[in-house]
C-alpha positions as CSV (number, residue, x, y, z in Angstrom):
1,M,14.7,6.1,27.8
2,D,15.9,5.9,23.5
3,N,13.7,4.2,21.3
4,S,14.1,3.0,17.7
5,G,10.6,3.4,16.9
6,E,7.9,0.5,16.3
7,T,8.3,-3.0,14.9
8,Y,6.4,-3.6,11.3
9,V,6.9,-5.5,8.0
10,S,7.3,-3.4,4.8
11,G,6.9,-6.5,2.8
12,V,7.6,-10.7,2.8
13,W,8.5,-12.1,-0.8
14,Q,8.8,-16.2,-1.1
15,G,12.5,-17.9,-1.7
16,V,16.0,-17.0,-0.7
17,D,17.1,-13.5,-1.8
18,A,13.4,-12.9,-3.8
19,A,12.8,-9.7,-1.8
20,Y,11.3,-6.7,-4.7
21,R,11.9,-9.2,-7.4
22,G,8.5,-10.8,-7.5
23,P,5.1,-10.6,-6.0
24,A,5.1,-9.7,-2.3
25,L,3.4,-12.0,-0.1
26,A,0.0,-10.2,1.4
27,I,1.0,-9.3,5.1
28,P,-2.2,-8.8,7.7
29,S,-2.2,-5.2,8.6
30,Q,-1.3,-5.3,12.1
31,F,2.1,-6.1,11.3
32,S,2.1,-2.3,9.5
33,E,3.1,0.8,11.1
34,A,0.2,2.1,13.2
35,N,0.2,5.5,11.5
36,R,0.3,3.5,8.1
37,R,-2.1,1.0,9.3
38,K,-4.4,3.6,10.5
39,A,-4.5,5.9,7.3
40,D,-5.0,3.2,5.3
41,H,-8.2,2.0,7.3
42,F,-9.5,5.4,7.4
43,E,-10.1,5.3,4.0
44,T,-12.0,2.2,4.1
45,L,-13.9,3.6,6.8
46,L,-14.9,6.5,4.7
47,G,-15.8,4.6,1.8
48,V,-17.9,2.2,3.3
49,L,-19.5,5.2,5.6
50,K,-20.2,7.4,2.5
51,I,-22.8,4.3,1.0
52,L,-24.3,3.8,4.5
53,A,-24.5,7.6,4.6
54,H,-26.7,7.7,1.6
55,V,-28.8,4.8,2.9
56,E,-32.2,6.2,0.9
57,N,-30.2,5.2,-2.1
58,L,-29.8,1.8,-1.2
59,G,-32.7,-0.7,-2.2
60,A,-32.9,-3.7,0.1
61,P,-31.1,-5.6,-1.9
62,D,-28.2,-3.6,-1.4
63,L,-28.2,-3.2,2.5
64,P,-27.9,-6.9,3.1
65,Y,-24.1,-6.7,0.9
66,W,-23.1,-3.5,2.8
67,L,-24.4,-4.1,6.4
68,P,-21.6,-7.1,6.9
69,K,-18.6,-4.5,5.3
70,A,-19.7,-1.9,7.8
71,Q,-19.8,-4.4,10.7
72,A,-15.7,-5.8,9.7
73,A,-14.5,-2.3,9.2
74,I,-15.8,-1.2,12.9
75,A,-14.2,-4.3,14.4
76,K,-11.2,-3.6,12.6
77,A,-11.1,-0.1,13.5
78,E,-11.6,-1.0,17.1
79,A,-8.9,-3.5,16.9
80,I,-6.4,-0.9,15.3
81,L,-7.3,1.6,18.3
82,S,-6.2,-1.4,20.8
83,S,-3.6,-2.3,19.1
84,A,-4.7,-6.2,18.4
85,P,-4.3,-8.4,15.3
86,D,-7.1,-7.8,12.9
87,P,-10.3,-9.2,13.1
88,T,-10.6,-12.8,11.7
89,G,-11.7,-13.0,8.4
90,E,-13.2,-10.4,6.1
91,P,-17.0,-10.1,4.7
92,D,-18.0,-12.6,1.9
93,G,-15.8,-11.3,-1.2
94,F,-14.4,-8.4,0.7
95,A,-10.3,-8.9,-0.1
96,N,-7.8,-6.7,1.2
97,R,-5.1,-7.4,-1.4
98,S,-2.4,-5.0,-1.9
99,H,-0.1,-4.2,-5.2
100,V,3.0,-3.0,-5.6
101,L,2.6,-0.2,-7.9
102,V,6.8,1.0,-7.2
103,Q,10.0,-0.4,-6.3
104,L,12.8,1.4,-5.5
105,G,15.4,-0.7,-7.0
106,E,19.2,-0.3,-5.1
107,I,21.0,-1.7,-8.5
108,R,19.2,1.0,-10.4
109,V,19.6,3.8,-8.1
110,R,23.5,2.2,-8.2
111,D,23.5,2.4,-12.2
112,A,22.3,6.4,-12.1
113,I,24.7,7.9,-9.8
114,A,27.8,7.6,-12.7
115,P,25.3,9.0,-15.1
116,I,24.4,12.0,-12.6
117,I,28.0,12.8,-11.7
118,E,28.8,13.0,-15.2
119,S,26.3,15.5,-16.4
120,D,26.8,17.6,-13.4
121,P,30.5,17.9,-12.8
122,E,29.7,21.0,-9.8
123,L,27.6,18.3,-7.6
124,T,30.5,16.2,-6.2
125,Q,34.6,15.7,-6.4
126,L,33.7,12.1,-6.1
127,A,34.2,9.6,-8.4
128,A,31.3,7.4,-8.7
129,D,33.2,4.3,-7.6
130,A,33.6,6.2,-4.4
131,I,29.9,5.4,-3.1
132,T,29.7,1.8,-1.5
133,N,26.7,0.0,-1.5
134,D,25.6,0.8,1.9
135,D,25.6,4.5,0.6
136,V,23.1,3.2,-1.9
137,H,21.5,1.3,0.9
138,A,21.2,3.9,3.5
139,A,20.1,6.3,0.7
140,C,17.2,4.4,-0.6
141,L,15.7,3.7,3.3
142,A,15.7,7.3,3.8
143,V,14.1,8.4,0.3
144,A,11.5,5.4,0.8
145,E,10.9,6.6,5.0
146,Q,10.4,10.2,3.4
147,T,8.6,10.1,0.1
148,D,4.6,10.2,0.5
149,L,3.1,9.1,-2.3
150,S,-0.5,9.1,-1.2
151,E,-1.6,11.3,-4.0
152,E,-0.3,9.1,-6.6
153,R,-2.3,5.9,-4.8
154,G,-5.5,8.0,-4.2
155,A,-5.3,8.4,-8.0
156,A,-4.1,4.6,-8.6
157,E,-7.0,3.2,-6.6
158,F,-9.7,5.4,-8.7
159,R,-8.1,4.5,-12.1
160,A,-8.3,1.0,-10.7
161,A,-11.8,1.1,-9.2
162,L,-12.8,2.6,-12.8
163,A,-11.5,-0.7,-14.9
164,A,-13.3,-2.7,-13.0
165,I,-16.5,-1.1,-13.4
166,R,-15.4,-1.2,-17.3
167,E,-14.2,-4.8,-16.6
168,A,-17.4,-5.6,-15.1
169,E,-19.5,-4.3,-17.6
170,R,-17.5,-5.8,-20.3
171,R,-18.4,-9.0,-18.4
172,K,-22.1,-8.4,-18.0
173,A,-22.3,-7.6,-22.0
174,A,-20.2,-11.2,-22.8
175,S,-23.0,-12.4,-21.2
176,A,-25.7,-11.2,-22.2
């Protein structure tokens, strides 16, 4: 039996022809590809476990903050393993929002074709106008599917965490 694979949602934008032109709407993770859903949640579980593994470093005020996050992470992991929807709600103050860092725009790819062909006459005998919009679309889908940006995502998450710490310190200093 042939199967084209699982169905998942990679992005949703509000408005006609709005894809990749504005901020993407939040999509619950149960609509993501199963392997991506597992990998993304693995990072959350690891982070929570690292905090809880050093429980001796958690003061009494910290444990009530982290315990609901750990319970929510466990509930979501169980939902992922059983291919169920995400549990409703996240613990207070814990948002799972995503931010788009890179867009692979077909218009920009199309604009790059002629200069590439002109810069390397041995690359192809085709003229730039011989490459159709369908060719560009298929190429973009293939590149998006085959590209692994996990290291870049990890680096961006680390930089964002540092920026969040600096922002909290700035806010605390301003209120003092």
